[in-house]
C-alpha positions in Angstrom: 0.0 0.0 0.0 2.8 2.4 0.9 4.5 1.7 -2.3 1.4 2.4 -4.3 0.9 5.7 -2.6 4.5 6.6 -3.2 4.2 5.7 -6.9 1.1 7.9 -7.3 2.8 10.8 -5.5 5.9 10.4 -7.7 3.6 10.4 -10.8 2.1 13.7 -9.6 5.5 15.2 -9.1 6.5 13.9 -12.6 3.6 15.7 -14.1 4.7 18.9 -12.3 8.2 18.4 -13.6 6.8 18.2 -17.2 5.1 21.5 -16.9 7.2 23.6 -14.5 10.4 23.9 -16.5 8.6 25.9 -19.2 7.3 28.4 -16.7 10.5 28.6 -14.8 12.5 29.3 -18.0 10.0 31.9 -19.1 10.0 33.7 -15.8 13.8 33.5 -15.5 14.5 34.9 -19.0 11.9 37.6 -19.1 10.9 38.5 -15.5 7.3 37.9 -16.4 6.0 40.9 -14.6 8.4 43.4 -16.0 10.3 43.8 -12.7 13.9 42.9 -11.7 12.9 39.4 -10.8 13.8 38.1 -14.2 17.5 38.9 -13.7 19.7 36.1 -12.5 17.6 33.5 -14.4 15.2 32.6 -11.5 12.5 35.3 -11.7 9.7 34.9 -9.2 10.7 31.4 -8.2 13.2 32.6 -5.6 15.8 29.9 -5.1 14.0 27.4 -7.3 16.5 25.6 -9.5 14.9 23.5 -12.3 18.2 21.5 -12.8 18.3 20.5 -9.2 14.6 19.5 -9.3 15.3 17.5 -12.5 18.2 15.7 -10.9 16.1 14.8 -7.8 13.3 13.5 -10.1 15.8 11.3 -12.0 17.1 9.9 -8.8 13.5 9.1 -7.7 12.8 7.4 -11.1 15.9 5.2 -10.7 14.8 4.3 -7.2 11.2 3.5 -8.2 12.4 1.5 -11.2 14.9 -0.4 -9.0 17.5 0.1 -11.8 21.1 -0.6 -11.2 23.6 2.1 -12.2 24.5 0.2 -15.4 20.8 -0.1 -16.3 20.2 3.5 -15.5 22.8 4.6 -17.9 20.7 3.1 -20.7 17.3 4.0 -19.3 17.9 7.7 -18.3 18.6 9.2 -21.7 15.6 7.4 -23.2 13.4 8.5 -20.3 14.5 12.1 -20.6 13.8 12.0 -24.3 10.3 10.8 -23.6 9.7 13.5 -21.0 11.0 16.2 -23.4 8.8 15.0 -26.2 5.9 14.7 -23.8 6.4 18.4 -23.0 6.3 19.2 -26.7 3.0 17.3 -27.2 1.4 18.7 -24.1 2.6 22.3 -24.9 0.9 22.1 -28.2 -2.3 21.1 -26.4 -2.2 23.7 -23.6 -1.0 26.6 -25.7 -4.4 28.2 -25.6 -4.7 28.3 -21.8 -3.7 32.0 -21.7 -6.7 32.8 -23.9 -9.1 31.1 -21.4 -7.6 33.3 -18.7 -8.1 36.5 -20.7 -4.4 37.2 -21.3 -3.1 38.7 -24.4 -1.0 36.4 -26.7 2.5 35.7 -25.5 2.5 37.5 -22.2 0.7 39.4 -19.4 1.2 42.9 -20.7 3.2 45.7 -19.1 6.9 46.3 -19.5 7.7 42.6 -19.0 5.1 41.2 -21.4 7.2 41.2 -24.5 10.2 39.7 -22.7 8.0 37.0 -21.2 6.6 36.1 -24.6 10.2 35.8 -25.9 11.2 33.8 -22.9 8.3 31.4 -23.3 9.0 30.8 -26.9 12.8 30.4 -26.4 12.3 28.2 -23.3 9.8 25.8 -25.0 11.6 25.6 -28.3 15.0 25.4 -26.6 14.1 22.2 -24.7 13.1 20.6 -28.0 11.9 21.8 -31.3 8.6 23.0 -29.9 6.9 23.2 -33.3 3.5 22.5 -31.9 3.9 25.5 -29.5 5.0 27.8 -32.4 2.1 26.8 -34.5 -0.4 27.3 -31.7 1.1 30.7 -31.0 0.7 31.7 -34.7 -2.9 30.5 -34.7 -3.6 32.4 -31.5 -2.2 35.6 -33.0 -4.3 35.2 -36.1 -7.4 34.6 -34.1 -6.8 37.8 -32.1 -7.0 39.8 -35.3 -10.7 40.0 -36.2 -9.8 40.7 -39.8 -7.8 37.5 -40.4 -9.2 35.9 -43.5 -10.9 32.5 -43.1 -8.5 30.9 -45.6 -5.5 32.0 -43.4 -7.2 30.6 -40.2 -7.8 27.3 -42.0 -4.2 27.2 -43.1 -3.0 27.9 -39.5 -5.4 25.3 -38.1 -4.0 22.7 -40.5 -0.5 23.7 -39.4 -1.4 23.2 -35.7 -3.0 19.8 -36.4 0.0 18.7 -38.4 2.4 19.8 -35.7 0.4 18.0 -33.1 0.4 14.8 -35.1 4.2 15.1 -35.6 4.8 15.7 -31.9 2.6 12.7 -30.9 4.3 10.4 -33.5 7.7 11.4 -32.1 6.5 10.8 -28.6 5.2 7.3 -29.5 8.6 6.5 -31.2 10.5 7.6 -28.1 8.2 5.6 -25.8 8.7 2.5 -28.0 12.5 2.8 -27.7 12.2 3.2 -23.9 10.0 0.1 -23.6 12.6 -1.9 -25.4 15.1 -1.6 -22.6 12.7 -2.1 -19.6 11.7 -5.1 -17.6 7.9 -5.7 -17.4 7.9 -4.4 -13.8 9.8 -1.2 -14.9 7.4 -0.7 -17.8 4.4 -1.1 -15.5 5.8 1.4 -13.1 6.3 4.0 -15.8 2.8 3.5 -17.0 1.5 4.3 -13.6 3.8 7.3 -13.5 2.4 8.6 -16.8 5.5 8.4 -18.9 4.3 5.4 -20.9 0.8 4.6 -22.1 
């Protein structure tokens, strides 16, 4: 029972790890609110260090998978690739969240808005290609303009769908590679943790 609870807790932390690095990088590069918090690369996160969090998460994964150091040398890069591609796929899906919150495209306005938009774009694309995020942003900007022709909207919609399909295909390929080096118990653990389907 304790192991099940621990696995579920770790899965929740893993989901946070998938989403937090984008926000952390965006805040760190642009300051988010236009204040001095963006300097030093940590923004409003105080002493939050994404790299330290990532390292701790990887250690937890190794512990949960009961992987030896030799096994982990093979598993870790494949798992990190899955997590990065999962960020891409999820980023393309959640790119419109700002519109639901009534925020302008790419930032929160004010002196830091433009920097934040650039930080988000660079942070997401820097971790991986981030095509789905770029296409979603282009569609959002087109939608904000009430005079955008229907033909242009249709073209941008197609680009978003194509980018999502590509990101999902790349994620599937990475997951298949990861499965190939896992024991059945390790695979089951990663399914519960949300890294495999």
